[in-house]
N, C-alpha and C positions, 0 to 999 in steps of 0.2 A: 385110035378108037379099037386097038387090042388092049383087053381087059387083064391079059397075061404081063404085056409090058408094062399097063400102067399101074401094076401091082408089085411090080419086081421094083420100079423107080422109088415108090413108095416105102419099100422096107430099105431102101438105101439110105433116103431120105432120115427115116426114123433112125436106121444106125449111126448116120453122122452127129445126129442130135444128143441121142445116146453117149454116143464119146463126150461130147462137148459137155455134158452135165456130168461124168465121171472124172474130167476132168478139172473140172470147177468143184466137185466138191472134195476131188484130193487135194484141191491147192488149198478149199476152207481149213481142211484137217490139218494142213503143215505151218500155215500161216501163225495162227495164235501160240503155237509151240516155239517161234522164232521171235516172237511177239515176246513171247511171255520172257523167254529167255536173254531178250536184248534187255527187257525192261529190271528183268532180276540183277544185273551186268548195271546200269544203271543205279542201281538201288545201292550195292553193294560200295560203287564207287561214291553215292552221295554219303553212305556210311563213313568209308573211309577220312573223305573230307571233312566231316564234320568230328572227325577223331583228331583229325592233325589238326583244324583250328582250335578245339579246346587246348590238344597238348602245348599249342604256340602259345595258347593264352596263356596257360599257365607256366611257363616260360620267364613270358614278357611279366607278368605280374612278380614272380622271382629277382626278377633283373631290374624293374622298380623299386623293389620295396625289400631290398635283402637282409635289411637287419631284422624286419618284421618276421622273415620266414626263416634265416637263421636263429632268432633268437631263441634262447631255450628256457620254460620255467624256473624258478628259482626251486632248490630243493630245498625239504624242511628242515637239515640242518643249515643251510645258509642261511632261509631265513632265521633261524634262533641265534647264530653266531650276529648275523645284521641286529635285531633286536638288542642283547644282549650290548655291542658295542653303541650302541644308541642309549642305552639304561645307563653305562656308564661315564657315557659324556654327559649325560645331565647333570648324575652324582657329583663328577670330576667340578661340573659350572656351579653345584649349588654349596658345595666345599669350598671352592673359592670365594665366593657372596660371603662363607660363612666368616671366614679369614679376614676380610674387611669388615666388614660389622664389629667383629670383636677385637680389630685393630684402631676403630673408629671408637668404639668406648671408652678403650683407654685412654686415649690420649684426649678424649674429652674430659676425660674424669683428671687428667693433671694438669690442664689447662683451667681447670674448675679450682683446685686443691691451690694453685701457685695464684690464682685472682684473689680466693680468700686468706692466702699468708702475705699476700701486699696489703689489703685492704686491713688486717690484722697489726703488721709492722708498722704501716703507715698513715695510718687514721686511728685504729683503735686507741692504739698504747700512747702514743704522744696526745691525744684529748683525756686520756684516763689521767698523763703526768700531769697535765696541768690543773687538775685540780680543779675547777671551775664548779660552783657553786649550784649555778642554776642551770648545769648542763649535767642530763642525766646519761653518760655514756653505756650504760649498760640496757639502760631503756629505749636507747634508739638502734642498737645494734642487737638487743635481746642475747641468743647463744650462739653466736657464729662462731666461738671460738669452740665450740663443742661441735658443729656443725663439718668445720675443720678435722678434728679430730677422727670423727666418724667416716668422713668422705679420706681420707688416707689411711684408714684400715680396709676399706672397702677396697680402694687402689692396691695395698699389698694385698688382698686375699685375691684380686685377679692377678695380678701378676705371676702369683703365687701359683694357677690354674692353667696359666697359659706358655710359662718360660719352662724352654726346654723341654717343651709335650708336644707331641706331631698332632696337628689341627683337627684329626678326627677323634680324639682324645681329649680335645680342651673343652671341660665340661664347667660353664661359670653358668650357668641357672642354678647351682647347688652352692653358690655363693651368694648370690640375692636371697636364697633362702634360709642361711645361716646366720644374714645380718638384718636379717627382715623386721623382728623385732627393734634392734637398736635404728633404724632408719626413721619406725614409725613413730615412735617416744622424740624423737630427735625433731624432726621435721613440722610434730603436731605441735612442741612448743614454738617453735618460729613462726608458721603460720597465723597459730592463736594471736603473735601479737605484732604480726605486720602490718593491720593497718593502723592500730597506736604508736608507732614507729612512724610512720609516714603522716601520721596528725604530728607529731612530735618535733620533725623534720623541717614542717611547714611554719611552725612558730617560731623554730631557732631561725631561721633564712629571714626572717621581720628582724632581729637583733643584728646588728651592725656588727659588735664585738665578736658574738659566736660567728655569724656569718663568716667573716675574715677567716676564724680557725678551722672553719670547713673549706675555705676555698684555698686556705695553705697546704691542706691535707690533701686536695684534690693536685693540687700545682706537685707536690712531692708525689703523688702518683704519677703522672703525667712526665 
């Protein structure tokens, strides 16, 4: 009932509440600092762990693909050298093919001359020596002897252009240009009389005597 005692008790309670508020306020001010510091530490650890994972991933890729990582791009000098080697290989192959073609051309001409030579010696000359009135030897064989002479001349020029001559220096085109005119003149005559000779041969094969002479010549060739 004493106002003085009641006032004193109230002040004590107020002082206690004030202390509690001050304590809570101080705690609120310190807790964010601690939390932010801890959070910063966590972010630092997170950044470090991400960096570690990135570094580990790079090392793993290097181990899995060492050639891709260790290979270095070719320098311009290396590329030029490789291109020169490829071009040289192409030139070498082309030259080897050219040598084979020239050799085949020479052999073909030799075989052709050999066939013409046999035809003249074993067929034309024997039939001509028989002097059969109804047998036109020159009409049947046209100018084969002139073809033989021209072919022998062509072979001689080809051999001269290729014998003891290095493959890059073997120029055979000039040989054909040189003999172009005689080739045209000679084969023009042969081709012009070809159909007539074929017709004449069919007629002679109907005559048993002439047919037998031709058969003997063919047998001599064999």
